[in-house]
ROKOLKE-564380 format. One record per residue (C-alpha): x, y, z. Coordinates in Angstrom, 1 decimal, m for minus. Layout:
% ROKOLKE-564380
px: X, py: Y, pz: Z
...
//
This chain:
% ROKOLKE-564380
px: 0.0, py: 0.0, pz: 0.0
px: 2.7, py: 2.5, pz: 1.0
px: 4.6, py: 1.9, pz: m2.3
px: 1.4, py: 2.3, pz: m4.3
px: 0.7, py: 5.6, pz: m2.6
px: 4.2, py: 6.9, pz: m3.6
px: 3.7, py: 5.7, pz: m7.1
px: 0.6, py: 7.9, pz: m7.2
px: 2.8, py: 10.9, pz: m6.1
px: 0.9, py: 11.1, pz: m2.8
px: 2.0, py: 11.3, pz: 0.8
px: 1.7, py: 8.4, pz: 3.3
px: 0.2, py: 9.4, pz: 6.7
px: 0.6, py: 6.4, pz: 9.0
px: m2.2, py: 6.5, pz: 11.6
px: m2.7, py: 4.2, pz: 14.6
px: m5.8, py: 2.0, pz: 13.7
px: m6.7, py: 2.0, pz: 17.4
px: m7.2, py: 5.8, pz: 17.6
px: m10.4, py: 7.3, pz: 18.7
px: m12.6, py: 9.1, pz: 16.2
px: m11.8, py: 12.4, pz: 17.9
px: m8.0, py: 12.0, pz: 17.3
px: m8.6, py: 10.7, pz: 13.8
px: m10.7, py: 13.7, pz: 13.0
px: m7.7, py: 16.0, pz: 14.0
px: m5.4, py: 14.0, pz: 11.7
px: m7.8, py: 14.1, pz: 8.8
px: m8.1, py: 17.9, pz: 9.2
px: m4.3, py: 18.4, pz: 9.6
px: m3.5, py: 16.4, pz: 6.5
px: m6.6, py: 17.3, pz: 4.4
px: m6.6, py: 13.6, pz: 3.4
px: m8.2, py: 12.8, pz: 0.1
px: m8.1, py: 9.0, pz: 0.5
px: m8.2, py: 6.9, pz: 3.7
px: m7.1, py: 3.3, pz: 3.8
px: m8.4, py: 1.4, pz: 6.9
px: m9.3, py: m2.1, pz: 7.9
px: m12.5, py: m3.5, pz: 9.2
px: m11.6, py: m2.9, pz: 12.9
px: m11.3, py: 0.9, pz: 12.4
px: m14.0, py: 1.3, pz: 9.8
px: m16.6, py: 2.6, pz: 12.2
px: m14.3, py: 5.1, pz: 13.8
px: m13.1, py: 6.4, pz: 10.4
px: m16.7, py: 7.0, pz: 9.4
px: m17.4, py: 8.9, pz: 12.7
px: m14.3, py: 11.0, pz: 12.3
px: m15.1, py: 12.0, pz: 8.7
px: m18.7, py: 12.9, pz: 9.7
px: m17.3, py: 15.0, pz: 12.6
px: m14.9, py: 16.8, pz: 10.4
px: m17.4, py: 17.4, pz: 7.6
px: m15.2, py: 15.6, pz: 5.1
px: m17.3, py: 12.5, pz: 4.4
px: m18.4, py: 13.6, pz: 1.0
px: m14.9, py: 14.7, pz: 0.0
px: m13.0, py: 11.6, pz: 1.0
px: m12.6, py: 8.1, pz: m0.6
px: m12.2, py: 5.3, pz: 1.9
px: m10.7, py: 1.9, pz: 1.0
px: m11.4, py: m0.9, pz: 3.5
px: m9.0, py: m3.8, pz: 3.7
px: m11.0, py: m7.0, pz: 4.3
px: m9.8, py: m9.5, pz: 6.9
px: m8.6, py: m12.8, pz: 5.6
px: m10.5, py: m14.6, pz: 8.3
px: m13.4, py: m12.3, pz: 9.3
px: m15.6, py: m12.8, pz: 12.3
px: m19.3, py: m13.3, pz: 11.9
px: m20.2, py: m9.7, pz: 12.1
px: m17.2, py: m8.3, pz: 10.2
px: m16.7, py: m7.3, pz: 6.6
px: m20.3, py: m6.5, pz: 6.3
px: m21.5, py: m5.0, pz: 2.9
px: m20.5, py: m1.4, pz: 2.3
px: m23.3, py: 1.1, pz: 3.1
px: m21.2, py: 4.1, pz: 4.1
px: m21.0, py: 6.9, pz: 1.5
px: m17.6, py: 6.9, pz: m0.3
px: m16.4, py: 3.6, pz: 1.2
px: m15.3, py: 0.6, pz: m0.9
px: m13.6, py: m2.7, pz: m0.3
px: m10.0, py: m3.0, pz: m1.6
px: m11.0, py: m5.9, pz: m4.0
px: m13.7, py: m3.7, pz: m5.6
px: m11.3, py: m0.8, pz: m5.8
px: m8.7, py: m2.9, pz: m7.6
px: m11.3, py: m4.3, pz: m10.0
px: m12.4, py: m0.8, pz: m10.9
px: m8.7, py: 0.3, pz: m11.4
px: m8.1, py: m2.5, pz: m13.9
px: m10.8, py: m1.1, pz: m16.1
px: m9.0, py: 2.2, pz: m16.5
px: m7.8, py: 2.6, pz: m20.2
px: m4.6, py: 4.3, pz: m19.0
px: m2.9, py: 4.0, pz: m15.6
px: m2.1, py: 7.3, pz: m14.0
px: 1.2, py: 8.8, pz: m15.2
px: 3.7, py: 11.0, pz: m13.2
px: 2.5, py: 14.5, pz: m13.1
px: 5.3, py: 16.3, pz: m11.4
px: 8.4, py: 14.4, pz: m12.5
px: 11.0, py: 13.0, pz: m10.1
px: 10.2, py: 13.7, pz: m6.4
px: 12.3, py: 16.6, pz: m5.0
px: 14.4, py: 16.1, pz: m1.9
px: 12.6, py: 18.6, pz: 0.2
px: 9.1, py: 17.3, pz: m0.6
px: 7.2, py: 15.4, pz: 2.1
px: 7.5, py: 11.7, pz: 1.7
px: 5.7, py: 10.3, pz: 4.8
px: 4.0, py: 11.6, pz: 7.9
px: 4.3, py: 9.8, pz: 11.2
px: 2.6, py: 10.9, pz: 14.4
px: 4.0, py: 11.5, pz: 17.8
px: 2.9, py: 9.2, pz: 20.6
px: 0.5, py: 11.8, pz: 22.1
px: 1.6, py: 11.0, pz: 25.7
px: 1.3, py: 14.7, pz: 26.7
px: m1.4, py: 15.9, pz: 24.3
px: m2.8, py: 15.3, pz: 20.8
px: m0.4, py: 13.6, pz: 18.4
px: 1.6, py: 15.9, pz: 16.2
px: 2.3, py: 15.1, pz: 12.5
px: 6.0, py: 14.4, pz: 11.9
px: 6.9, py: 15.2, pz: 8.3
px: 9.8, py: 13.3, pz: 6.7
px: 11.2, py: 14.3, pz: 3.3
px: 12.3, py: 12.3, pz: 0.3
px: 15.9, py: 13.2, pz: 1.3
px: 15.5, py: 11.3, pz: 4.6
px: 14.0, py: 8.2, pz: 2.9
px: 16.8, py: 8.1, pz: 0.4
px: 19.2, py: 8.4, pz: 3.3
px: 17.6, py: 5.3, pz: 4.9
px: 17.7, py: 3.3, pz: 1.6
px: 21.3, py: 4.1, pz: 1.2
px: 22.1, py: 2.6, pz: 4.6
px: 20.3, py: m0.7, pz: 4.0
px: 22.5, py: m3.7, pz: 4.0
px: 21.8, py: m7.3, pz: 3.0
px: 21.1, py: m9.6, pz: 6.0
px: 21.3, py: m13.3, pz: 6.4
px: 17.6, py: m13.9, pz: 5.9
px: 16.9, py: m14.6, pz: 9.5
px: 13.5, py: m14.7, pz: 11.2
px: 12.3, py: m12.0, pz: 13.7
px: 9.1, py: m11.7, pz: 15.6
px: 7.8, py: m8.2, pz: 16.5
px: 4.9, py: m6.5, pz: 18.3
px: 6.1, py: m3.1, pz: 16.9
px: 3.4, py: m1.3, pz: 14.9
px: 4.0, py: m0.5, pz: 11.3
px: 2.5, py: 3.0, pz: 11.6
px: 5.3, py: 3.9, pz: 14.0
px: 8.7, py: 5.0, pz: 12.7
px: 10.5, py: 2.0, pz: 14.0
px: 8.0, py: m0.4, pz: 12.5
px: 8.0, py: 1.4, pz: 9.2
px: 11.8, py: 1.0, pz: 9.2
px: 11.4, py: m2.8, pz: 9.5
px: 9.2, py: m2.7, pz: 6.4
px: 11.9, py: m0.8, pz: 4.4
px: 14.6, py: m3.3, pz: 5.5
px: 12.8, py: m5.9, pz: 3.5
px: 13.8, py: m4.0, pz: 0.4
px: 17.4, py: m4.9, pz: 1.0
px: 17.2, py: m8.7, pz: 1.4
px: 14.6, py: m11.4, pz: 2.0
px: 13.9, py: m12.2, pz: 5.5
px: 11.0, py: m13.5, pz: 7.6
px: 9.2, py: m10.9, pz: 9.8
px: 6.3, py: m12.1, pz: 12.0
px: 4.1, py: m9.2, pz: 12.8
px: 1.5, py: m9.1, pz: 15.6
px: m1.4, py: m6.7, pz: 15.5
px: m1.9, py: m5.2, pz: 19.0
px: m5.6, py: m6.1, pz: 19.3
px: m4.8, py: m9.8, pz: 18.5
px: m2.3, py: m10.3, pz: 21.3
px: m3.5, py: m7.9, pz: 24.0
px: m7.0, py: m9.4, pz: 24.3
px: m5.7, py: m13.0, pz: 25.0
px: m3.0, py: m14.6, pz: 27.0
px: m0.3, py: m12.4, pz: 25.6
px: 2.7, py: m14.1, pz: 27.0
px: 1.7, py: m17.6, pz: 26.1
px: 0.8, py: m16.6, pz: 22.6
px: 4.2, py: m15.0, pz: 22.1
px: 6.0, py: m18.0, pz: 23.5
px: 4.0, py: m20.2, pz: 21.0
px: 5.1, py: m18.0, pz: 18.1
px: 8.7, py: m18.4, pz: 19.2
px: 8.2, py: m22.2, pz: 19.2
px: 6.6, py: m22.1, pz: 15.7
px: 8.7, py: m19.6, pz: 13.8
px: 12.1, py: m20.1, pz: 15.5
px: 13.2, py: m16.5, pz: 15.5
px: 16.7, py: m15.4, pz: 16.6
px: 15.5, py: m11.8, pz: 17.3
px: 12.5, py: m10.5, pz: 19.3
px: 11.5, py: m6.9, pz: 18.9
px: 8.6, py: m6.3, pz: 21.4
px: 7.1, py: m3.4, pz: 23.2
px: 8.9, py: m3.0, pz: 26.5
px: 5.7, py: m3.8, pz: 28.3
px: 5.5, py: m7.2, pz: 26.6
px: 9.0, py: m8.2, pz: 27.7
px: 8.2, py: m7.0, pz: 31.3
px: 5.1, py: m9.3, pz: 31.3
px: 7.1, py: m12.2, pz: 29.9
px: 9.8, py: m11.7, pz: 32.5
px: 7.2, py: m12.3, pz: 35.2
px: 5.2, py: m15.0, pz: 33.5
px: 7.0, py: m18.2, pz: 32.4
px: 5.6, py: m20.4, pz: 29.6
px: 2.8, py: m22.6, pz: 30.8
px: 3.6, py: m25.2, pz: 28.1
px: 7.0, py: m26.5, pz: 29.2
px: 7.4, py: m28.4, pz: 26.0
px: 7.8, py: m25.3, pz: 23.8
px: 11.2, py: m24.9, pz: 22.0
px: 12.4, py: m21.4, pz: 22.9
px: 16.1, py: m22.0, pz: 22.2
px: 16.3, py: m20.0, pz: 18.9
px: 16.2, py: m16.6, pz: 20.6
px: 19.6, py: m14.9, pz: 20.8
px: 18.7, py: m11.2, pz: 20.8
px: 15.8, py: m9.2, pz: 22.3
px: 15.1, py: m5.5, pz: 21.7
px: 12.7, py: m3.7, pz: 24.0
px: 10.9, py: m0.8, pz: 22.2
px: 9.1, py: 2.2, pz: 23.5
px: 10.3, py: 2.8, pz: 27.1
px: 12.8, py: 1.7, pz: 29.7
px: 12.9, py: m1.7, pz: 31.3
px: 13.8, py: m3.2, pz: 34.7
px: 17.5, py: m3.7, pz: 35.3
px: 17.0, py: m7.4, pz: 35.9
px: 15.3, py: m8.0, pz: 32.5
px: 18.1, py: m10.1, pz: 31.1
px: 18.3, py: m12.4, pz: 34.0
px: 14.5, py: m12.7, pz: 34.2
px: 14.2, py: m13.6, pz: 30.4
px: 17.2, py: m15.9, pz: 30.4
px: 15.3, py: m18.4, pz: 32.5
px: 12.9, py: m18.9, pz: 29.5
px: 15.2, py: m18.3, pz: 26.6
px: 18.3, py: m20.3, pz: 27.5
px: 20.4, py: m19.1, pz: 24.5
px: 19.7, py: m15.5, pz: 25.0
px: 23.0, py: m13.7, pz: 24.5
px: 22.1, py: m10.0, pz: 25.2
px: 19.5, py: m7.3, pz: 25.2
px: 20.2, py: m5.0, pz: 22.3
px: 18.7, py: m1.5, pz: 22.8
px: 18.8, py: 1.6, pz: 20.7
px: 17.7, py: 5.1, pz: 21.4
px: 16.2, py: 7.5, pz: 18.9
px: 13.0, py: 9.4, pz: 18.1
px: 10.5, py: 9.5, pz: 15.3
px: 11.6, py: 13.0, pz: 14.4
px: 14.9, py: 11.8, pz: 13.0
px: 15.7, py: 8.9, pz: 10.7
px: 18.8, py: 7.8, pz: 12.6
px: 19.6, py: 5.9, pz: 15.8
px: 21.3, py: 8.1, pz: 18.4
px: 22.8, py: 5.5, pz: 20.7
px: 23.3, py: 1.7, pz: 20.9
px: 23.6, py: m0.4, pz: 24.1
px: 23.9, py: m3.9, pz: 25.3
px: 23.2, py: m2.8, pz: 28.9
px: 19.7, py: m1.9, pz: 29.9
px: 21.0, py: 0.5, pz: 32.6
px: 22.7, py: 2.6, pz: 29.9
px: 21.7, py: 4.4, pz: 26.7
px: 25.1, py: 3.4, pz: 25.5
px: 27.5, py: 4.8, pz: 23.0
px: 26.7, py: 7.4, pz: 20.4
px: 26.0, py: 6.0, pz: 16.9
px: 27.5, py: 7.2, pz: 13.6
px: 26.6, py: 10.3, pz: 11.6
px: 25.2, py: 12.1, pz: 14.7
px: 26.6, py: 14.5, pz: 17.3
px: 25.3, py: 14.6, pz: 20.9
px: 25.6, py: 17.1, pz: 23.7
px: 24.2, py: 17.3, pz: 27.2
px: 23.1, py: 20.8, pz: 28.1
px: 21.5, py: 22.7, pz: 30.9
px: 17.7, py: 22.7, pz: 30.0
px: 17.4, py: 26.4, pz: 31.0
px: 20.6, py: 27.9, pz: 29.6
px: 21.8, py: 25.3, pz: 27.0
px: 25.3, py: 25.5, pz: 28.5
px: 27.3, py: 22.3, pz: 28.0
px: 27.4, py: 20.1, pz: 31.1
px: 30.2, py: 17.8, pz: 32.2
px: 30.3, py: 14.1, pz: 33.2
px: 27.7, py: 12.9, pz: 35.6
px: 25.6, py: 16.0, pz: 35.3
px: 21.9, py: 15.6, pz: 34.3
px: 20.8, py: 17.7, pz: 31.3
px: 18.8, py: 17.6, pz: 28.1
px: 20.0, py: 15.5, pz: 25.2
px: 20.5, py: 17.6, pz: 22.1
px: 21.3, py: 15.9, pz: 18.8
px: 22.7, py: 17.0, pz: 15.5
px: 21.5, py: 14.4, pz: 12.9
px: 21.8, py: 14.2, pz: 9.1
px: 18.2, py: 13.0, pz: 8.5
px: 15.8, py: 15.1, pz: 10.6
px: 12.2, py: 15.8, pz: 10.0
px: 11.0, py: 18.8, pz: 8.0
px: 8.9, py: 19.9, pz: 10.9
px: 5.6, py: 19.2, pz: 12.7
px: 2.6, py: 19.6, pz: 10.4
px: 0.8, py: 22.9, pz: 11.0
px: 2.6, py: 23.4, pz: 14.4
px: 4.9, py: 26.5, pz: 13.9
px: 5.2, py: 27.1, pz: 17.7
px: 6.2, py: 23.4, pz: 18.3
px: 8.8, py: 23.7, pz: 15.5
px: 10.4, py: 26.7, pz: 17.2
px: 10.8, py: 24.7, pz: 20.4
px: 12.2, py: 21.6, pz: 18.6
px: 14.9, py: 23.1, pz: 16.3
px: 17.9, py: 24.6, pz: 18.1
px: 21.0, py: 26.4, pz: 16.9
px: 23.7, py: 25.1, pz: 14.5
px: 21.7, py: 22.0, pz: 13.4
px: 21.0, py: 20.7, pz: 16.9
px: 17.5, py: 19.6, pz: 17.9
px: 15.8, py: 19.3, pz: 21.3
px: 14.8, py: 15.8, pz: 22.4
px: 13.1, py: 16.7, pz: 25.6
px: 14.9, py: 13.7, pz: 27.1
px: 17.3, py: 13.9, pz: 30.1
px: 20.6, py: 12.1, pz: 30.4
px: 24.0, py: 12.1, pz: 32.0
px: 27.3, py: 10.7, pz: 30.6
px: 30.3, py: 9.0, pz: 32.2
px: 33.9, py: 9.9, pz: 31.8
px: 34.2, py: 7.3, pz: 29.0
px: 31.3, py: 8.8, pz: 27.1
px: 28.5, py: 6.3, pz: 28.0
px: 25.1, py: 7.9, pz: 28.2
px: 22.6, py: 7.1, pz: 30.9
px: 18.9, py: 7.9, pz: 30.6
px: 17.4, py: 10.0, pz: 33.4
px: 13.8, py: 10.7, pz: 32.3
px: 11.7, py: 13.2, pz: 30.4
px: 11.7, py: 17.0, pz: 31.0
px: 7.9, py: 17.0, pz: 30.9
px: 7.8, py: 14.3, pz: 33.6
px: 9.5, py: 16.6, pz: 36.1
px: 8.0, py: 16.5, pz: 39.6
px: 8.4, py: 19.5, pz: 41.9
px: 8.2, py: 19.1, pz: 45.7
px: 9.0, py: 22.2, pz: 47.7
px: 11.2, py: 23.4, pz: 44.8
px: 13.1, py: 20.1, pz: 44.8
px: 13.2, py: 18.7, pz: 41.2
px: 13.0, py: 15.0, pz: 40.7
px: 12.2, py: 12.6, pz: 37.9
px: 10.0, py: 9.4, pz: 38.0
px: 12.5, py: 7.0, pz: 36.6
px: 14.8, py: 6.9, pz: 39.6
px: 11.9, py: 6.0, pz: 41.9
px: 10.3, py: 3.6, pz: 39.4
px: 13.5, py: 1.6, pz: 39.2
px: 13.6, py: 1.2, pz: 43.0
px: 10.0, py: 0.0, pz: 43.2
px: 10.6, py: m2.5, pz: 40.4
px: 13.4, py: m4.1, pz: 42.4
px: 10.7, py: m5.7, pz: 44.5
px: 10.1, py: m9.3, pz: 43.3
px: 6.3, py: m8.9, pz: 43.5
px: 6.2, py: m5.8, pz: 41.3
px: 5.6, py: m6.2, pz: 37.5
px: 5.6, py: m2.4, pz: 36.6
px: 5.4, py: 0.9, pz: 38.3
px: 4.7, py: 4.5, pz: 37.2
px: 5.5, py: 7.6, pz: 39.4
px: 3.9, py: 11.0, pz: 38.9
px: 3.4, py: 14.3, pz: 40.7
px: m0.1, py: 14.7, pz: 42.2
px: m0.9, py: 18.5, pz: 42.6
px: m1.0, py: 19.8, pz: 46.1
px: m0.8, py: 23.6, pz: 46.4
px: 0.9, py: 23.6, pz: 49.8
px: 4.0, py: 21.7, pz: 48.5
px: 3.6, py: 21.9, pz: 44.7
px: 3.3, py: 18.2, pz: 44.0
px: 3.2, py: 14.9, pz: 46.0
px: 5.2, py: 12.0, pz: 44.7
px: 2.7, py: 9.2, pz: 44.0
px: 3.0, py: 5.7, pz: 42.5
px: 0.8, py: 3.4, pz: 40.5
px: 2.0, py: m0.2, pz: 40.9
px: 1.1, py: m3.4, pz: 39.0
px: 1.7, py: m6.3, pz: 41.3
px: 2.3, py: m10.0, pz: 40.5
px: m0.7, py: m12.4, pz: 40.6
px: m1.4, py: m13.6, pz: 44.1
px: 1.0, py: m11.1, pz: 45.7
px: 0.3, py: m9.8, pz: 49.2
px: 2.5, py: m6.7, pz: 48.8
px: 1.0, py: m3.6, pz: 50.5
px: 1.2, py: 0.1, pz: 50.1
px: 3.4, py: 0.4, pz: 53.1
px: 5.8, py: m2.2, pz: 51.7
px: 6.4, py: 0.0, pz: 48.7
px: 6.7, py: 3.2, pz: 50.7
px: 9.3, py: 1.7, pz: 53.1
px: 11.3, py: 0.3, pz: 50.1
px: 11.5, py: 3.7, pz: 48.5
px: 12.2, py: 5.5, pz: 51.8
px: 15.2, py: 3.3, pz: 52.5
px: 16.9, py: 4.4, pz: 49.3
px: 16.0, py: 8.0, pz: 48.6
px: 16.3, py: 11.4, pz: 50.3
px: 13.4, py: 13.1, pz: 52.0
px: 12.1, py: 15.0, pz: 49.0
px: 11.6, py: 11.8, pz: 47.0
px: 9.4, py: 9.9, pz: 49.5
px: 6.0, py: 8.7, pz: 48.3
px: 4.0, py: 11.2, pz: 50.2
px: 1.2, py: 10.9, pz: 47.7
px: 0.8, py: 7.2, pz: 48.5
px: 0.6, py: 4.1, pz: 46.3
px: m2.3, py: 2.7, pz: 44.4
px: m2.5, py: m0.8, pz: 42.9
px: m4.0, py: m1.2, pz: 39.4
px: m4.5, py: m3.9, pz: 36.8
px: m2.6, py: m2.1, pz: 34.1
px: m0.9, py: 1.2, pz: 33.4
px: m2.4, py: 3.6, pz: 30.9
px: m0.2, py: 3.2, pz: 27.8
px: m0.3, py: 4.1, pz: 24.1
px: 0.0, py: 1.5, pz: 21.3
px: 3.8, py: 1.5, pz: 21.4
px: 4.0, py: 0.9, pz: 25.2
px: 4.7, py: 4.4, pz: 26.4
px: 3.1, py: 5.4, pz: 29.7
px: 0.5, py: 8.1, pz: 29.2
px: 1.5, py: 10.3, pz: 32.2
px: m1.5, py: 12.7, pz: 32.0
px: m3.8, py: 9.7, pz: 32.5
px: m2.2, py: 8.6, pz: 35.8
px: m3.9, py: 11.4, pz: 37.7
px: m7.2, py: 10.4, pz: 36.2
px: m6.6, py: 6.8, pz: 37.1
px: m5.8, py: 7.9, pz: 40.7
px: m8.9, py: 9.9, pz: 41.0
px: m11.1, py: 7.1, pz: 39.6
px: m9.7, py: 4.7, pz: 42.2
px: m10.5, py: 7.1, pz: 45.0
px: m14.2, py: 7.3, pz: 44.1
//
C-alpha cells in the first residue's frame, strides 16, 4: 500500500488504527486527506471522524478486508464513499490508461511520509519526513542473512516502518503481531508459542510485553524457545533485571540490544547492550548534554537535556509552527526533551523526560529513579510515578503499581522500600495505588497525563 501511494505521487500518513474518532478527526483535518485506507476494525471510527470533520463527501475510503473475518465483520459497504479494496482494484483494472507521473522525479525537500507523535502529553503531532530522509535510509540498507524475527512493533510507528523498508534490502521473515490480537488474549503464552513455531533469533517487542514475559514463564514447558539470541525492547525503559529474568525462559539469549532515537529523526542516536545505559553514540550524529534552561554544556555525571545534530531530521511538525520553534535549536541541533548524563568514558545514561519533572517544595525529581527502585521488589511487575498536585508543597510524589498475581505486597511495603533508598524529597507522600494495568499508548509508552485520572477514579 505504501509503495502504491508513492507511485501515485501522494504522501503516506501512517495512523494508529486504534485511535479514537476524535483524534482521527484531527489528523484528517491536519493532512486534508483525500483517500483513507483502513481495515474492518477501524471502519466505524473512520466513518465517525469523517462525519465530525465534515469531510465524508470529499473523502474516498478503501477498506481492507480481513482474511478470516468474524461473523459480524466485513459487512456489505453502506457508508458513503467507502469501498472494499478488492472492488477498488477491479475498478482500477478497467481504466484505459494507468495514471502517469504529473510532477516528475520527487524533490528532496518534498514530504514523503508523515508519522505521528505518541501523544503522551497531548494530541499527536504530524512528523513530516522528506524524500531526502527516505533516500538516506535506503542508502544505509545492508543485506542480511535472511533470519527470522518476531515483532509487536506497529508499522504505523517510525520503528515499525523501518522494518518494512529493511525488507527491500534482502529477503527475511518478519512475523508481525497486531496489538488487538495479542493484548486481548493470554499475551505471554501466545508470544511463547510464536517463538516455538517460527524459531526467530530476534524478538522486537514493546517494552511492556518483555516485562510481562519476565514475570510469566511459559505454561507449556514443551515449547522450544532456544532459537532466541537477541531481544530489543521498544518504547520505554525496562527493569535492570530483565536479562536475568528472560534468560530463564530463553536459554540461548545472548544479550539485550537496545537503541535510542526518536521518530523526528531517521537515525539511531545510541546503541547499548546494557539496559542500565543508553550506551555509546552512533555514527553520523553529534550529541551534547546541556542545561535545560541555559543550554550550556554540562560535564560528566551532570543531568541535562540530550541535544542531537542528525543528518536526517524531519521537515517539521505539520501545522505546528510554535512546536517547531521549540524543537529546532541552533547550529543544526534539535531538542529531544529527554534527560541524560554521561560517564567519563562517554557512555550515556537515561534520566527521564523533562515534561515528567516532579516538583516538591522546589526540589526537582524525575520518576524513573523511583520507578527503578519500586521495580526491584520481586512482586512488582511495573510501576509509574507521577506528581499529584498539592498547592501547599507543589506536588506529592505518587506511585501506581502493578503487582504480580497472588501477591500480598502492600502500600506500606512500597513506601518503606523507597524511603530506604532516597532522600526526604523523593518519599512517596502521595501514596501508592495498585492497578490492573498502566495507561499506555500503542507503542508501550506510559500516558502520564492519565495517571492522575486513574488515581482519581480509584479514590471514588
